[in-house]
C-alpha positions as CSV (number, residue, x, y, z in Angstrom):
1,M,-8.1,-43.5,13.6
2,S,-9.8,-44.9,10.5
3,W,-13.2,-44.4,9.2
4,G,-13.3,-48.0,8.1
5,T,-13.1,-49.3,11.6
6,E,-14.7,-46.4,13.6
7,L,-17.5,-45.7,11.1
8,W,-18.1,-49.1,9.6
9,D,-21.9,-48.7,10.0
10,Q,-22.2,-45.0,8.9
11,F,-22.2,-45.3,5.2
12,D,-25.2,-42.9,4.7
13,N,-23.8,-40.3,7.0
14,L,-20.4,-40.4,5.3
15,E,-22.2,-39.9,2.0
16,K,-23.9,-36.8,3.3
17,H,-20.7,-35.4,4.9
18,T,-18.6,-35.7,1.7
19,Q,-21.3,-34.0,-0.3
20,W,-21.3,-31.2,2.3
21,G,-17.5,-30.9,1.8
22,I,-17.9,-30.4,-1.9
23,D,-20.6,-27.8,-1.3
24,I,-18.2,-25.9,1.0
25,L,-15.5,-26.0,-1.7
26,E,-17.8,-24.7,-4.3
27,K,-18.9,-21.9,-2.0
28,Y,-15.3,-20.9,-1.5
29,I,-14.8,-20.9,-5.3
30,K,-17.8,-18.5,-5.6
31,F,-16.3,-16.3,-2.9
32,V,-13.0,-16.0,-4.7
33,K,-14.7,-15.2,-8.0
34,E,-16.7,-12.4,-6.5
35,R,-13.6,-11.0,-4.8
36,A,-11.8,-11.1,-8.2
37,E,-14.7,-9.2,-9.8
38,I,-14.6,-6.6,-7.1
39,E,-10.9,-6.1,-7.6
40,L,-11.4,-5.7,-11.4
41,S,-14.2,-3.3,-10.9
42,Y,-12.2,-1.3,-8.4
43,A,-9.3,-1.1,-10.7
44,K,-11.5,0.1,-13.6
45,Q,-13.0,2.8,-11.4
46,L,-9.5,3.9,-10.3
47,R,-8.4,4.1,-13.9
48,N,-11.5,6.1,-14.9
49,L,-10.9,8.4,-12.0
50,S,-7.2,8.9,-13.0
51,K,-8.2,9.5,-16.6
52,K,-11.0,12.0,-15.6
53,Y,-8.5,14.3,-13.8
54,Q,-5.7,14.1,-16.4
55,P,-5.1,17.4,-18.1
56,K,-6.6,17.8,-21.6
57,K,-4.1,18.2,-24.4
58,N,-3.7,21.6,-25.9
59,S,-5.9,23.2,-23.2
60,K,-5.3,25.7,-20.5
61,E,-5.2,22.9,-17.9
62,E,-2.0,21.6,-19.6
63,E,-0.3,24.9,-19.1
64,E,-1.2,24.8,-15.4
65,Y,0.9,21.7,-14.9
66,K,4.2,23.6,-15.0
67,Y,3.6,24.4,-11.3
68,T,5.2,21.8,-8.9
69,A,1.9,21.3,-7.0
70,C,0.1,20.4,-10.3
71,K,3.0,18.2,-11.3
72,A,2.8,16.4,-8.0
73,F,-1.0,15.9,-8.6
74,L,-0.2,14.6,-12.1
75,S,2.3,12.1,-10.6
76,T,-0.3,11.1,-8.1
77,L,-2.8,10.3,-10.9
78,N,-0.1,8.3,-12.8
79,E,0.7,6.4,-9.6
80,M,-3.0,5.7,-9.0
81,N,-3.1,4.3,-12.5
82,D,-0.3,1.9,-11.6
83,Y,-2.0,1.2,-8.3
84,A,-5.1,0.2,-10.3
85,G,-2.9,-2.1,-12.4
86,Q,-1.9,-4.1,-9.3
87,H,-5.6,-4.7,-8.4
88,E,-6.0,-6.1,-11.9
89,V,-3.1,-8.4,-11.2
90,I,-4.8,-9.5,-8.0
91,S,-7.9,-10.3,-9.9
92,E,-6.1,-12.2,-12.7
93,N,-4.0,-14.3,-10.3
94,M,-7.0,-15.2,-8.1
95,I,-8.8,-16.4,-11.2
96,S,-5.9,-18.3,-12.7
97,Q,-4.2,-19.7,-9.5
98,I,-7.3,-20.4,-7.3
99,T,-10.6,-20.4,-9.1
100,M,-9.7,-22.3,-12.3
101,D,-7.6,-24.8,-10.4
102,L,-10.3,-25.5,-7.8
103,V,-13.0,-25.8,-10.5
104,R,-11.0,-28.6,-12.1
105,Y,-10.3,-30.2,-8.7
106,V,-14.0,-30.2,-7.8
107,Q,-14.9,-32.1,-11.0
108,E,-12.2,-34.7,-10.2
109,L,-13.4,-34.9,-6.6
110,K,-17.0,-35.5,-7.6
111,Q,-15.9,-38.3,-9.9
112,E,-13.8,-39.9,-7.3
113,R,-16.5,-39.7,-4.6
114,K,-19.0,-41.2,-7.0
115,S,-16.7,-44.1,-7.8
116,N,-16.0,-44.8,-4.1
117,F,-19.6,-44.8,-3.0
118,H,-20.5,-46.9,-6.0
119,D,-18.0,-49.6,-4.8
120,G,-19.5,-49.3,-1.3
121,R,-23.1,-49.8,-2.6
122,K,-21.9,-52.8,-4.7
123,A,-20.4,-54.4,-1.6
124,Q,-23.6,-53.8,0.4
125,Q,-25.7,-55.4,-2.4
126,H,-23.4,-58.4,-2.4
127,I,-23.6,-59.0,1.3
128,E,-27.4,-58.5,1.2
129,T,-27.6,-61.1,-1.5
130,C,-25.6,-63.6,0.6
131,W,-27.8,-62.9,3.5
132,K,-30.9,-63.6,1.5
133,Q,-29.4,-66.9,0.3
134,L,-28.6,-67.8,3.9
135,E,-32.1,-67.1,5.0
136,S,-33.6,-69.1,2.1
137,S,-31.5,-72.2,2.9
138,K,-32.3,-71.8,6.6
139,R,-36.0,-71.8,5.9
140,R,-35.7,-74.8,3.5
141,F,-33.8,-76.7,6.2
142,E,-36.4,-75.9,8.8
143,R,-39.2,-76.9,6.4
144,D,-37.5,-80.2,5.5
145,C,-36.9,-81.1,9.2
146,K,-40.6,-80.6,10.0
147,E,-41.6,-82.7,7.0
148,A,-39.3,-85.4,8.2
149,D,-40.7,-85.4,11.7
150,R,-44.2,-85.7,10.4
151,A,-43.3,-88.5,8.1
152,Q,-41.6,-90.4,11.0
153,Q,-44.6,-89.9,13.2
154,Y,-46.9,-91.2,10.4
155,F,-44.7,-94.3,9.9
156,E,-44.7,-95.1,13.6
157,K,-48.4,-94.7,13.7
158,M,-48.9,-97.0,10.7
159,D,-46.5,-99.5,12.1
160,A,-48.4,-99.8,15.4
161,D,-51.8,-100.1,13.8
162,I,-52.6,-103.9,13.3
163,N,-55.3,-103.2,10.8
164,V,-52.8,-101.6,8.3
165,T,-51.3,-103.9,5.7
166,K,-47.6,-104.4,5.4
167,A,-47.6,-102.6,2.1
168,D,-48.9,-99.4,3.6
169,V,-46.4,-99.7,6.5
170,E,-43.5,-100.2,4.0
171,K,-44.7,-97.2,2.0
172,A,-44.8,-95.0,5.2
173,R,-41.4,-96.2,6.2
174,Q,-39.9,-95.3,2.8
175,Q,-41.6,-91.9,2.9
176,A,-40.1,-91.2,6.3
177,Q,-36.6,-92.2,5.1
178,L,-37.0,-89.9,2.1
179,R,-38.0,-86.9,4.2
180,H,-35.2,-87.6,6.6
181,Q,-32.7,-87.7,3.7
182,M,-34.0,-84.4,2.4
183,A,-33.6,-82.8,5.8
184,E,-30.1,-84.0,5.9
185,D,-29.4,-82.5,2.5
186,S,-31.0,-79.2,3.5
187,K,-28.9,-79.2,6.7
188,A,-25.7,-79.7,4.7
189,D,-26.7,-77.0,2.2
190,Y,-27.6,-74.6,5.0
191,S,-24.3,-75.3,6.8
192,S,-22.3,-74.6,3.6
193,I,-24.1,-71.4,2.8
194,L,-23.8,-70.2,6.5
195,Q,-20.1,-70.8,6.4
196,R,-19.8,-69.0,3.1
197,F,-21.9,-66.1,4.4
198,N,-19.8,-65.7,7.5
199,Q,-16.7,-65.5,5.4
200,E,-18.3,-62.9,3.1
201,Q,-19.5,-60.9,6.1
202,W,-16.1,-61.0,7.7
203,E,-14.5,-59.8,4.5
204,Y,-17.2,-57.1,4.1
205,Y,-16.7,-55.6,7.5
206,H,-13.0,-56.1,7.8
207,T,-11.7,-55.7,4.3
208,H,-14.1,-54.2,1.7
209,I,-15.8,-51.5,3.8
210,P,-12.6,-50.4,5.6
211,N,-10.8,-50.1,2.2
212,I,-13.6,-48.1,0.7
213,F,-14.0,-45.9,3.7
214,Q,-10.3,-45.4,3.9
215,K,-10.3,-44.1,0.3
216,I,-13.2,-41.8,1.1
217,Q,-11.4,-40.5,4.2
218,E,-8.2,-39.8,2.1
219,M,-10.4,-38.1,-0.5
220,E,-12.0,-35.8,2.2
221,E,-8.6,-35.1,3.8
222,R,-7.2,-34.1,0.4
223,R,-10.1,-31.7,-0.1
224,I,-9.4,-30.1,3.3
225,V,-5.7,-29.7,2.5
226,R,-6.6,-28.3,-0.9
227,I,-8.9,-25.6,0.5
228,G,-6.2,-24.7,3.0
229,E,-3.6,-24.3,0.3
230,S,-6.0,-22.2,-1.7
231,M,-6.5,-19.9,1.3
232,K,-2.7,-19.5,1.6
233,T,-2.6,-18.7,-2.2
234,Y,-5.4,-16.2,-1.6
235,A,-3.2,-14.3,0.9
236,E,-0.1,-14.7,-1.1
237,V,-1.7,-13.1,-4.2
238,D,-2.3,-10.0,-2.1
239,R,1.1,-10.2,-0.5
240,Q,2.9,-10.3,-3.9
241,V,1.6,-6.9,-5.0
242,I,2.3,-5.2,-1.7
243,P,5.8,-4.1,-2.6
244,I,4.7,-2.6,-5.9
245,I,1.7,-0.9,-4.2
246,G,4.2,0.4,-1.6
247,K,6.3,1.8,-4.5
248,C,3.2,3.6,-5.9
249,L,2.6,5.1,-2.5
250,D,6.3,6.1,-2.2
251,G,6.0,7.8,-5.5
252,I,3.0,9.8,-4.3
253,V,5.0,10.8,-1.2
254,K,8.0,11.7,-3.3
255,A,5.8,13.8,-5.6
256,A,4.4,15.6,-2.6
257,E,7.9,16.3,-1.2
258,S,8.9,17.7,-4.6
259,I,6.4,20.6,-4.3
260,D,8.3,23.8,-4.1
261,Q,6.3,26.8,-3.1
262,K,9.1,29.3,-4.0
263,N,9.4,27.8,-7.4
264,D,5.7,28.1,-8.0
265,S,5.8,31.7,-6.9
266,Q,8.6,32.4,-9.3
267,L,6.5,30.8,-12.1
268,V,3.7,33.2,-11.3
269,V,6.1,36.1,-11.6
270,E,7.4,34.8,-15.0
271,A,3.8,34.2,-16.2
272,Y,2.4,37.7,-15.4
273,K,5.4,40.0,-15.1
274,S,4.8,43.0,-17.4
275,G,8.3,44.6,-17.3
276,F,7.0,48.0,-16.5
277,E,8.3,50.2,-13.7
278,P,5.9,51.2,-10.9
279,P,4.3,54.7,-11.4
280,G,6.2,57.7,-10.0
281,D,4.9,60.4,-7.7
282,I,2.2,62.6,-9.0
283,E,3.2,66.2,-9.2
284,F,1.2,68.9,-7.6
285,E,-0.6,71.1,-10.0
286,D,-1.1,74.6,-8.6
287,Y,-4.2,76.2,-10.2
288,T,-3.9,79.3,-8.1
289,Q,-1.2,80.8,-10.4
290,P,-2.6,82.2,-13.6
291,M,0.5,81.4,-15.5
292,K,0.0,77.7,-15.1
293,R,-3.5,77.9,-16.5
294,T,-2.3,79.6,-19.8
295,V,-2.1,77.6,-22.9
296,S,1.6,76.9,-23.7
297,E,3.0,75.5,-26.9
298,N,3.2,72.1,-25.3
299,S,-0.4,72.0,-24.1
300,L,-3.5,70.9,-26.1
301,S,-5.9,73.6,-27.2
302,S,-8.6,71.5,-28.7
303,S,-11.8,70.7,-26.8
304,K,-11.0,67.0,-27.2
305,D,-7.7,67.4,-25.5
306,S,-9.3,69.4,-22.7
307,K,-11.7,66.6,-22.2
308,S,-8.9,64.1,-22.0
309,E,-7.0,66.4,-19.6
310,L,-10.1,66.7,-17.4
311,K,-10.7,62.9,-17.4
312,F,-7.1,61.7,-16.9
313,G,-5.2,64.7,-15.8
314,G,-4.8,63.2,-12.3
315,K,-3.3,60.0,-13.6
316,S,0.4,59.1,-13.2
317,R,2.5,58.8,-16.3
318,G,3.7,55.5,-15.1
319,K,0.1,54.2,-15.4
320,L,-0.2,54.9,-19.1
321,W,0.3,51.4,-20.3
322,P,-2.5,49.7,-18.4
323,F,-5.0,52.3,-19.7
324,I,-4.0,52.0,-23.4
325,K,-6.9,50.6,-25.4
326,K,-6.4,46.9,-26.2
327,N,-6.7,45.8,-29.8
328,K,-10.0,44.2,-30.3
329,G,-9.0,42.3,-33.4
330,A,-6.5,39.5,-34.0
331,T,-3.3,39.4,-32.0
332,P,-0.5,41.4,-33.8
333,E,2.2,39.3,-35.4
334,D,4.9,40.8,-33.3
335,F,2.8,40.6,-30.0
336,S,3.2,44.4,-29.6
337,N,-0.1,44.4,-27.7
338,L,1.6,42.6,-24.8
339,P,3.7,44.0,-22.0
340,P,7.5,43.9,-22.6
341,E,8.3,40.8,-20.6
342,Q,5.3,38.8,-21.9
343,R,6.1,39.9,-25.4
344,R,9.7,38.8,-25.0
345,K,8.6,35.3,-23.9
346,K,6.1,35.0,-26.8
347,L,8.7,36.0,-29.3
348,Q,11.3,33.6,-27.8
349,Q,8.8,30.8,-27.9
350,K,8.0,31.6,-31.6
351,V,11.7,31.6,-32.5
352,D,12.1,28.3,-30.8
353,D,9.1,26.8,-32.6
354,L,10.4,28.1,-36.0
355,N,13.9,26.6,-35.3
356,K,12.3,23.3,-34.7
357,E,10.3,23.5,-37.9
358,I,13.5,24.4,-39.7
359,Q,15.3,21.4,-38.3
360,K,12.4,19.2,-39.3
361,E,12.4,20.5,-42.8
362,T,16.1,20.2,-43.0
363,D,16.0,16.6,-41.9
364,Q,13.3,15.9,-44.5
365,R,15.4,17.6,-47.2
366,D,18.5,15.6,-46.3
367,A,16.4,12.4,-46.5
368,I,15.2,13.3,-49.9
369,T,18.7,14.2,-51.0
370,K,20.0,10.8,-49.8
371,M,17.1,9.0,-51.6
372,K,18.0,10.9,-54.8
373,D,21.6,9.8,-54.5
374,V,20.4,6.2,-54.2
375,Y,18.3,6.6,-57.3
376,L,21.2,8.1,-59.2
377,K,23.4,5.1,-58.2
378,N,20.6,2.6,-58.8
379,P,18.2,3.9,-61.5
380,Q,16.1,0.7,-61.3
381,M,15.0,1.7,-57.8
382,G,13.4,5.0,-59.0
383,D,13.6,8.1,-61.1
384,P,15.8,10.8,-59.5
385,A,14.0,13.6,-61.4
386,S,10.8,12.6,-59.6
387,L,12.3,13.9,-56.3
388,D,13.3,17.3,-57.7
389,H,9.9,18.9,-57.0
390,K,9.9,17.6,-53.4
391,L,13.5,18.8,-52.9
392,A,12.7,22.2,-54.3
393,E,9.6,22.5,-52.1
394,A,11.6,21.5,-49.0
395,T,14.3,24.1,-49.8
396,Q,11.6,26.7,-50.4
397,N,10.0,25.9,-47.0
398,I,13.3,26.2,-45.2
399,E,14.0,29.6,-46.8
400,K,10.5,30.8,-45.8
401,L,11.0,29.6,-42.2
402,R,14.5,31.2,-42.0
403,L,13.1,34.6,-43.2
404,E,10.3,34.2,-40.7
405,T,12.8,33.4,-38.0
406,Q,14.9,36.4,-38.8
407,K,11.9,38.6,-38.6
408,F,11.0,37.4,-35.1
409,E,14.6,37.4,-34.0
410,A,14.7,41.1,-35.0
411,W,11.7,41.8,-32.9
412,L,13.1,39.8,-30.0
413,A,16.4,41.7,-30.3
414,E,14.4,44.9,-30.3
415,V,12.7,44.0,-27.1
416,E,15.9,42.8,-25.4
417,G,17.7,46.0,-26.4
418,R,20.1,44.5,-28.9
419,L,18.6,46.5,-31.8
420,P,17.1,50.0,-31.9
421,A,13.3,50.3,-32.1
422,R,12.0,50.0,-35.6
423,S,10.0,52.8,-37.2
424,D,6.3,52.6,-38.0
425,Q,7.2,52.4,-41.7
426,A,9.3,49.3,-41.1
427,R,6.4,47.7,-39.1
428,R,4.0,48.3,-42.0
429,Q,6.5,46.8,-44.4
430,S,6.7,43.7,-42.2
431,G,3.0,43.1,-42.6
432,M,1.7,44.9,-39.5
433,Y,-1.7,46.4,-39.5
434,D,-2.2,50.1,-40.2
435,G,-4.6,51.9,-38.0
436,Q,-4.5,55.3,-36.2
437,T,-5.3,53.9,-32.8
438,H,-2.8,51.1,-32.9
439,Q,-0.2,53.3,-34.6
440,T,-0.4,55.8,-31.7
441,V,-0.2,53.0,-29.1
442,T,2.8,51.4,-30.9
443,N,4.6,54.8,-31.1
444,C,3.9,55.3,-27.5
445,A,5.3,51.9,-26.6
446,Q,8.3,52.4,-28.8
447,D,9.0,55.9,-27.4
448,R,8.9,54.5,-23.9
449,E,11.2,51.5,-24.6
450,S,14.7,51.8,-23.3
451,P,17.8,50.1,-24.7
452,D,17.6,47.3,-22.2
453,G,14.0,46.4,-23.3
454,S,12.2,47.9,-20.4
455,Y,9.8,50.9,-20.5
456,T,10.8,54.2,-19.0
457,E,8.8,57.1,-17.9
458,E,11.0,60.0,-19.3
459,Q,8.7,61.4,-21.9
460,S,7.7,64.9,-22.9
461,Q,4.4,66.2,-21.8
462,E,3.5,66.3,-25.5
463,S,3.9,62.6,-26.2
464,E,1.9,61.8,-23.0
465,L,-0.9,64.0,-23.9
466,K,-1.0,62.5,-27.4
467,V,-1.5,59.1,-26.0
468,L,-4.2,60.4,-23.6
469,A,-6.0,62.3,-26.3
470,T,-5.9,59.5,-28.9
471,D,-6.4,56.3,-26.9
472,F,-8.5,57.4,-24.0
473,D,-10.9,59.3,-26.1
474,D,-11.2,56.2,-28.3
475,E,-11.8,54.1,-25.2
476,F,-14.5,56.2,-23.5
477,D,-16.0,58.3,-26.4
478,D,-18.7,56.8,-28.6
479,E,-17.2,55.3,-31.8
480,E,-19.0,55.4,-35.1
481,P,-19.6,51.8,-36.2
482,L,-17.9,50.6,-39.4
483,P,-20.3,50.2,-42.3
484,A,-21.2,46.7,-43.5
485,I,-19.4,45.7,-46.7
486,G,-21.3,42.5,-47.3
487,T,-22.7,39.4,-45.6
488,C,-21.5,36.0,-44.6
489,K,-22.9,32.6,-43.7
490,A,-21.4,30.5,-40.9
491,L,-20.3,27.1,-42.3
492,Y,-19.5,25.7,-38.9
493,T,-20.1,26.6,-35.2
494,F,-17.3,28.6,-33.6
495,E,-17.0,29.3,-29.9
496,G,-15.4,32.7,-29.5
497,Q,-13.7,32.4,-26.1
498,N,-10.7,34.7,-26.7
499,E,-10.8,38.5,-26.4
500,G,-11.9,40.1,-29.7
501,T,-13.6,37.0,-31.1
502,I,-17.3,36.3,-31.4
503,S,-19.3,33.1,-31.3
504,V,-21.3,32.0,-34.3
505,V,-23.7,29.1,-35.0
506,E,-23.7,27.0,-38.1
507,G,-26.0,28.5,-40.7
508,E,-26.2,31.9,-39.1
509,V,-26.1,35.0,-41.4
510,L,-24.2,38.0,-40.2
511,S,-22.8,41.3,-41.6
512,V,-19.2,41.6,-42.7
513,I,-17.5,44.9,-41.7
514,E,-13.9,44.0,-42.4
515,E,-12.3,41.5,-44.8
516,D,-9.6,39.0,-44.0
517,K,-6.3,41.0,-43.8
518,G,-4.2,37.9,-44.6
519,D,-4.1,36.6,-41.0
520,G,-7.0,34.2,-41.4
521,W,-9.6,36.3,-39.5
522,T,-12.7,38.2,-40.7
523,R,-14.5,40.9,-38.7
524,I,-18.3,40.5,-38.5
525,R,-21.3,42.1,-36.7
526,R,-24.5,40.9,-35.3
527,N,-27.5,43.1,-34.4
528,E,-25.6,46.4,-34.7
529,D,-24.2,46.1,-31.2
530,E,-22.1,42.8,-31.1
531,E,-19.1,42.4,-33.3
532,G,-15.8,40.5,-33.3
533,Y,-13.5,38.2,-35.3
534,V,-14.1,34.7,-36.6
535,P,-11.8,32.4,-38.6
536,T,-12.3,33.1,-42.3
537,S,-12.4,29.4,-43.1
538,Y,-15.5,29.1,-40.8
539,V,-17.7,31.5,-42.9
540,E,-18.7,32.0,-46.6
541,V,-18.4,35.7,-47.4
542,Y,-20.6,37.6,-49.9
543,L,-19.0,41.1,-50.5
544,D,-21.0,44.0,-51.8
545,K,-18.5,45.7,-54.2
546,N,-20.6,48.9,-54.3
547,A,-20.7,49.2,-50.5
548,K,-18.8,52.0,-48.9
549,G,-15.5,50.8,-47.4
550,A,-15.5,47.5,-49.3
551,K,-11.8,46.9,-49.3
552,T,-9.2,44.8,-47.6
553,Y,-7.9,46.2,-44.4
554,I,-4.2,45.6,-43.7
């Protein structure tokens, strides 16, 4: 099968068909481009989705990811990020291996097609020129033959006429011979041109056109093969990423299988366990016996104590801790406002953080020491004395951190029962705040703490009633607001989300009721009924030195 022999007379149709083939190839290129764009857009959306649900750093969400279910979800997000990467690979490979390659091929194909059909038109024009020459010689031969016949007939007529002179007859005879000779020459020319045309025509239909059409056929077949190979590559690009996508999906399945509901339940216990014992049975109070209504030396005689007894007399001693008034200010340094188990965890975490800081400062000091030794051995590299200040500063920082660590380790040992409970005086010397309400709560907590760090319920009725009288009256009775000792202006906006804090807006002016006690917090009030703590660095304080209570609370 050859287009040169089978389609020798279909030059125009072949020209249309080959143009259609190029159009099909360009349509396929456009399809692959759009598919690559879809893959890239899909990958971008997957990455944005994964990023959207990633836990924010230093936020509550980050703490939630200690649970196995949340860890599995985080692994799923990471795997989806890798999954998106594979779709980006698909897009890149389709562009580089298919689209760019086919675009170059289409340009070459158009050039080759143009060259082949140019040769075909040139051959057509040549054979048409030969045909025109043949027609021209044929018409000239025909015209000369007719002229020769007329001249012969005129000679014969003149020769038969007796009235014509010999000179006229001779002239007619010569004219007839001339026309006959011209006819013979035209015949010979026509014969030669016809022979040449037949040769050209044979070569045109049996050599030139078959060769040109054969090249066009080969060009078209290469185009068909090329588009087929591109389709295979299209499928292979997808197939290459299937193993990696399978690994991503396997990773999600593995993360799901790693979820441990028992472990998550244990984490809930560790996060919220208070360390208290459940309340004991409530004793029956028999008011029918007059002796039990008399005031003993262990009972409270004041009206305030009676009020507390009426309000909370029916409560179990084991329920004392949950009802103790929470500190509305900044968190105590030793976390004494927390239940024992939570306090132990906070202290342990603090000790671990301080040890890391000590190690960091130690490494820095060692590095400075080594640098100083290098300077001593090679003075041209630097002045050793210039490092003395940094070395002294690092040593001082280490000493401060060690003292801080010892303080927290002592509190940790106290909670864990390795050391006896410290007195109120020791707490005040360590920098703890001094207030009657918190002092009573702390004393209560210390009195209830057993050697193993847990809280017991074996207390005297007197200590229990002291707690009730002091803390519960403070909680439920009206408290006299602290007087303002100055004003402050908010330098920045602060969102008070923790308990005891208050939100302020930049430029807002508020009343100061308690100065910074050294912990970086200042107590302020708004509209006589809303108060709380804000970072001291967020406000500019203007104290009234003549105001009542204008002092620093510690």
